[in-house]
N, C-alpha and C positions, 0 to 999 in steps of 0.2 A: 561531582563525579571524579573519582581518582583512577588514573590509568597506570597500570603496573606492567611494564615489559620485562619478562623474566630473562635475566642475563646469566646463563649457565651453559657451559660447553656441551653438555649432553642434550640440552634443549636445542641448541643450534645444530648439532650433529643430526638429530632425528628430523628436524624441520628441513634441513638441506635435502635429505633423502625423500621426504614427502614432496618437495618441490619438483624433483626430477620426473620428467614426463615418462621415463622408462620404468618407473616404479608401478608394478601391477597392483590390482585391487587387493589381493590377499596380503601383500606386504604393506600396502598403504593402510589397511585396517589395523594390522599389528602395530605399526609405528604410531598411528593415531592413538591407539590404546595406551601405549607406553608414554607418549608425549603428554597426554591429558593427565596421567597420574602425576607426572612431574609438575605440571601447571597447577593441579589441584593441591599439591603440597603447599604452594605459595598462596593459593586462593583461600585456603582454610585457616590462615593464621589468626583470623578474628572469629573463628567459630566459637560459639558460646559453650562454656563449660561450667560445671559446679564442683565445689570441693567435696571430696569424700575421704574416708579413712578405710583402708582394707587391712586385713591381717595376712602378713607374709608368713612363711614357715619360721621366721625368726622373731619378728616384732611387728607392731602396727606401723603402717606407712601412710603418709598423707599424699593424696594425688587428686586427679580430676577425672570426670567423665563428661560426655556430651550432655548438655542440658536438654530438658524437654520444654516445649515440643521439639522433636528431632528436626534436623535440617531437612529441607525439601530440595531435591535435585530435579530440575526441569529441563530436559532436552527439547529443543525446538525441532519438530519434525521437518524433513526426514533426516537431514544430515547430522543433526544433533544426536541421533541414536548411536551413531558411530563413536561418540565420545562417552557414552554412558558407562560401559564396563570399566574404563579407565578411572572414572570418577568413583564408582561404587567400590572398586578395589581398595581405595583409600578410606572411604566412609561407608562401610557396609551396612551400618545401622540407620543410614538416612532413608527417608521415604522418597518415592519417585512419582512425579506427575508428568503429564505430557501436554505439550502445546503445539498444535499444528498451525503454521503460518505460511502463507505463500506471497511471493513478491510479484507484482505486475511488471512484466519485463518492459512495458512501454512507459508507465508512470513511475516505476520503481517504488511504488507504495505497497505496504504490507497489510494483509488482512488475515483474520483468524478463521480457519475452516473447521477446527476440531480442538477439543480440550478435555483433559481428564485430570482435574485438580479439585482439591477441597474447596467448598464454597466459602469457607472462612479461613483466611491465612493470618489472622491476627497473631502477632508475636512470633511469626515464623521467619527464620533465615532461609533465603532461597539462593540456590546456585543454578544459574541458567547456562546451558550448554549450547553454543552456536558457533560452528567452525569459523565462519568468515564475517568479520565486521567490515562490510563493504560500504554500502550507502548509509547504513545505520538505521534505516526505517524499520526493518523487521525486529531488531533488538529493542528499539525504543517502544514499539507497539507491545512487545512481550513484557517489558518492564512495567509499562502503564497498566497492563492487564493484571499483573501480579499485585501491584500496589493498590489497585481498585479493590482487590479481595482482602487487603489487610497486611500484606507482607511489609515488614519494617526494616529489612536489611537484605540487600541483594548484591551478589557477586556474579558477574558474567565471566565465563571462561571461553576464550576464542583462540583458535590456532593462529590466526592472522588478523591484522587490522590495517585499515587504510586511514591516512590523515583526514580525508574528507568524511569518512564514516565516524571517526572519533568526534569531530567537530559537530556533525549533524546530530549525533547521539546526545552530546552535551546540550544542544539547543532543544532537542526533542523531549528531554527529561528534566529541564531546568525547573519545571513546576513541581517535581516530585521532591518532597522534603524528607528524604530518608537517606542513609548512607548507601552509596552505590559505587562499586569498584569493578573495573574491567581488567582482567588478567589475560595477557596474550604472550605468545612466543616471539612475536616480532611486529614492528610497525613498519609497513612497507612504504613504497614511494608514492603511489597515487592510485586513482581509479582510471580505467580507460573509458571510452565513450559508451561502452555497453554496461558499465557499472561493475566490471570485474577488477579485482585487485591486481596491481602490477608491482613486482613480477609475479606475486601470488603463487598459487599451485593449481589453478584451474577450478573447475566446479567440484567442490568437496563431495557432494552427494554422488555425482557420477563416478568419481574416482574411488569412493568407498564401496559402491555397490555395482558399478559397471553397467548402469542403465541410464539412458538419457531421460530427462524429465519430459 
């Protein structure tokens, strides 16, 4: 597994405002949308393309287009939905699937409660959207689910990650023999006793939608 922390002043600027507890939900959603587009630019560096030739008004030009099957974007419900528009703005031709996962607040283990995905993901590149890589359990379970269906290349986009979550994720997916990358805006200090990232930005779902779970 490869971890890529995006080092860019615009990423840091938007993330700082997201962290601020005074940032209300409408502004939080807008900034999340913008930040995800910046992260997606880095996350799609390895997107599969194929060579084509097109005719310009002047002469033939060689270029590339996205290969088929098209990339599959998979937001993890519910907070991952807040990242979807920012990702699709950059890759509008991608297909979208949904994966509902919930974390037990006592055991911190993740389980699947809903999914809307193709039964066969053979040969598919997948981009998983999950705002917080905290304990790593939810993301590990999601990646396992996708690989079981045939996905052969996965990139996860997270707003924030904790060192414990990164390490737990490495251990949780070490049996998966495919390229996996995690792209994030920052690697924070630690997890607290409740499994929240410190300093973090609080509960991403609550801050996006203004509703307690």
